[in-house]
N, C-alpha and C positions, 0 to 999 in steps of 0.2 A: 505493499500499500505506499502511497505517495507520503512523505512525512511533512508534516505542517511547517511551511517556511517560517512562520512567526516562532515556533517552538526552536525551530533550528538556530534561529538568530538569537534568541535569548540564551540558548545554551552555549553558542560560541561566544557571545558577549560576557558570559559568566554572570546574567543577570536573570536566570531562570527561576532561582528561588524569590528574588524580589519583585519579579515579574508576576509570580502566583499571589504573593501577597498584595501588590497593587492591583492586581486584577480582580481579587476577591473584594477588595474595599470598594472598588468600582462597580462590580456587580451588586454588591449590597446596596449601594448608593441606587444603583438602577431600579433594584427591586423596591427600595423604599418610595421612588418617584412614580411606581406603577408602570414602567416601561417593559416588564417582562411579560411576554403573554403566556397564559396558561395552557397547558397541553389540551385540555378539553374544550377551549375556547373554539366555537363554531368557525372561526377565521383561520383555526390553525391545521397542521397536517393531522388527518386521521389515521392513527395506528390503528390496523385491523389484520385479520387472519383469514386466510383461505380455508374454507371448509366444506364437507359434503353436505347435501340436503339431509342425510340420514343421521346427522350428529345427535348423540345422546345428552341427556340431561347433565351426565357427569363431566362430559366435554365441554358443555357451555358453563359449567361451574368453573371449569378450569380457566377458560377464556376471561371470566370474570375475576379470577384470582389474578390472573396477569395484569388487570387494569383495562383491558380491552373494551372499548364501547361500541365497535363496528365489525362488521365481517363482510366478506365477499363468498357467495354460497355458489357451488357449482351444483346444478341440478341434472338429475335423470329427466328423460321425456316424460314419464309418469308422474313427476314431481313438479313438473314446469306448467302449473296450473293455479288458478286464483284460490281455490279452496286449500290446497298443501300450503302455498306460500301464506295465507292467511292464518293458519294454525302455526306455520313455523315462525312467523313474526311474534306471535302472542307469546311462545315458549322462549325465544330471545328475550323479550321485553321482560319477563320474570327476572331476567339475570342483568338486567339494566344494558342490554345490547340491542343495536339496531342492524338492520340488514342495508349495507351501503350499495352493493352492486351483485349481481347475479350473472350467471352463464347458463344458457341454454344449449344442449348439445346439437341442436340443429344449426347452430354457427359454423359446426365443422363439417357439415354435410357435402358428400360427394356430389350429390345432385344439385345442389346449389351451388358449389364451386366449380364444377365443370359444365353447369348448364346443361343437365340431362332432365330426361322425361322424370316427372314427378316433382320438380322442384317447386312449383306453383302451390301444392298443397303443403310443403314444408315452410314456405314462406309465409302462407295463411296463418300457419301454425306458430311461428315466430312473431307475426303481428298480433295474435291474440295473446302471446305472452307480454308483449311489450304493453298492451292494454291493462293487463293485471298488473305489471309494475307500477303503472301510473295510478290505478286506483288504490295502490298500497303506499303511494309515496316513496317507492324505492327508487334511488334517483338514476342508478346507471345499470347499463345493461353492457358487460364486456363482450368483446367477439374477437375472431381471428380469422384470416381467409387463407389458408396454405394446405389444400387437400392431399398435395402428392408429397407430404413433408417426411423427413427421417429426423427425430430429434437428437439421437445419440448413435456412436459407433460401439460404445462399451461402458461398463462402469470400472471406477478405480477407486482405490483408497489413497486419500491424501490427508496428511496427519491424523491418520487412524478412522476418519470418517468416510463414509462411502458417498461417490457422487457421480454424476454424469460426465462422460468425456466424450468430445467430438473431434475427429480427426479427419480433415476433408481428404487427404490423400487415401486413407483407408477407405473412406466412404466411396470415392470414385472408382477404387480398384477392385473393391471385395464386397460392396454392399449394394450400391446403387443397380437398380435395373427399372426399366420401363414398367411402371405400375399398373397402366391402363392399357386399352387397346391402341392408342396413338398418343403421339405428344401434343400438348397443348401450349400455345404460343402465348407471349405476354399479351398480344393484343386480345387474343380470345377470352383471356382471363380477366383483362380488364372490363371486357364486354359483360362478362358473368358478374363481375363485382357491381358494376354499374345497375345491372338489371335488378340485383340485390337490393342495393342501396336505395334505388329510386322508388322500391316497393315499401320498405319498412322504416325509412327514415321520415315519411310523413306521419306514419302512425306514432313513431317516437316522438315527434314535434307536438301533435296534438295531446299526448298522453303524459308530456313534460318528462320524458325520460331522455338522458343523454347516452348516445351510443359511443362506446370508448373502443378504439381499434388497436390491438396489440400487433407489433411488429412481427417478422418472420423469423423464427428460431430453428435453426441458425440463419444468418442473414445471407443466404447464397441464391443467386438468381435463376437457378433451374436445378430442380431436385426430382430423380424418378419420372423423368419425362414432362414435368409440369413446371411452368414458369411461376416464380414468386414476385409478388408485387412490392411488398412492404419491406424492403431490405435496405432502403437508405431514405433520405429525407425526400427526394423527388417524388417517390412513391405516394408520401403521405400529402406533399402539396397538391399532387394530381388528385388524390381522393378528396381532399378539401375542397377543390374546384367542382368535382362531380357532384357534392353535397351541396353546391351554391353557398358554400361558407356558412352553413346553417349552424347554430349555436348549440344545436343539439348533436352535430358530430363533432367527434375530437379523439384525443389521444390516450391510449394506455400504455404509458412508456415503460417498456421493461427495461431498467438499467442493465441487467445482465446480458440481453440479447444485443442492446445498442452497443455495450462495450465488446461483445463478441466481433462486432465489425470494424473495430477500430478505426483508423483514419480515412476507410473507404464509405463512410455513412454519409457524407454531404455535410452533415452538421454533427458535431459531437455532442455528449449526454448533455452538457451544461449549456449549450446553444439550442438543443431541442427543447430543454425546460424552459430557458428564456423566452424561445420564439412563441411557442405554444401557450406558455403560462402567461404571457402578455397579452394574448388573444383570448384568454380564459377558454381555451381548447385543451388544456391538461386535465384530464378527469380523474386518472387513477396513476399509480406507482407500483411496479413490482421491484421491490428494493432488494436486488441479489447483486452478487460479485461473481466474477471469473479469473481464472489464472491470467487469461492475456487475451489477445485478438487471434481470429482465424491466421492461419490454417488448422490451428490445433488449440484447445482450451478445454479445461474442466471447471465446474463449477466450485464455489466455495462458500463458506460462511461470510457475511458481509465485511468482516475484519481482516479477513485472510486472502483477499484477491488484489488486483493491479489497480482497480478503480478507487479513486478517493471518494469513499461513501460520506464522510463528513463534509466534504464540500457538496456533495450531491445534496444533502440534507439542508445545508445553509441556502443552497440556490433555489431550492423549493420554498423555504421561508421568504427569501428576497422578492420572489414573484408574487407571493401572495396565495400560492397553492393551499386549498383546503379540501382537497380529495383523500381518497384513502392510499396508504401505503402499506403493502403486505410484504412479508418475507417469503417470496416465492421459491419453489422447488429447493426446500430446506434439505440440507444434506443428512444423511442417516446415521445416527450416532446408536452406541452398543445398547440393545434391548429396548429401541426406540420403535415402536409400530404404531399403527393406527393414525392418530392426530400428531405423532411425533412431538410428543409434550417436551421432551428435554431440548430438541433443536429448536422448537417454537419459542421456549422460554428464552433460550440463549440469544435468538435473533431479536426478539421483541425487547427484551432488556438493553441490547446493544442499540436499536433504534431509538428507545426511549432516552438513553444518555445523550445520543447525538441530537435529538430533537430538544433536549433541555438545553443543552449548550447552543444550539442554533437560536433558540427562542430568546436566550440572553444577549448573544451576539448580534443578531438582526433586529430584535425588538418585536 
């Protein structure tokens, strides 16, 4: 992880101890002046956890114990209806938790993604889903658009924990194959994306729901014979134009995915946050880190990769981001199953520490 320039300067100048004392006094003065924003202020970053719709009451209690007030829920098609969501919302409310965003499995549909017969029925299903979110005041629907994707080439142990590894050379030589009956070009995939978004976005607008688009993970332009669209800034720019710059179209920025692309993304992580944050089109953050950019990377805990996650949190506060930030793709720790409680607690504690510091520094 990149070292703090300020800390390195103080250390070299022999002023680290004095700086901490002076900094502590300054922070106390700021707090007394009411300049430090509270974590639970509606204008602040919303720390959240990604959970399944089948979450148990004990799991909800665990999230409450972590101090979380928000969740992102991954639903099955059987769960993505008004009745189930209403009951789930009530269960979370008993633990002082609210649903910030949800994901319907149709968003990853082959029929929708490849423009196949039957897509209209699935789009209608998604439209009903958006209407349900609107009725329940669930503000965000997350989605992605990469039907030919391969996420990893293997898993490895790093620092003793288990994580996803992706090696582009291994993928091209040993794993990649044409997945469908033919190849699908970028032009075709843009036609399919436009067909989908032009039919669901008006429903999202009428329902006061924001649609948050996840980048392609990993950001490789063609995989298994299918072109991928959201592997760089230009893809997001074009999608925003297709959406006619609707305030209900926006970005789910996965810090890990964007970091995987390195200097080939058109804008780096911080430029993306500032660009879409200033336009109020940054709806959600996946707060995760990786070992380095392509052609080979593995996932890490947020403190253990190459991306400067403290700077990420500060930049989110600087642009006034008030959406959710979740510790996505949590590495597997020993004896950690189900909700991965140990890994989740590790990530949330780290994120909370960064957020508290950002609240002090940014105000």
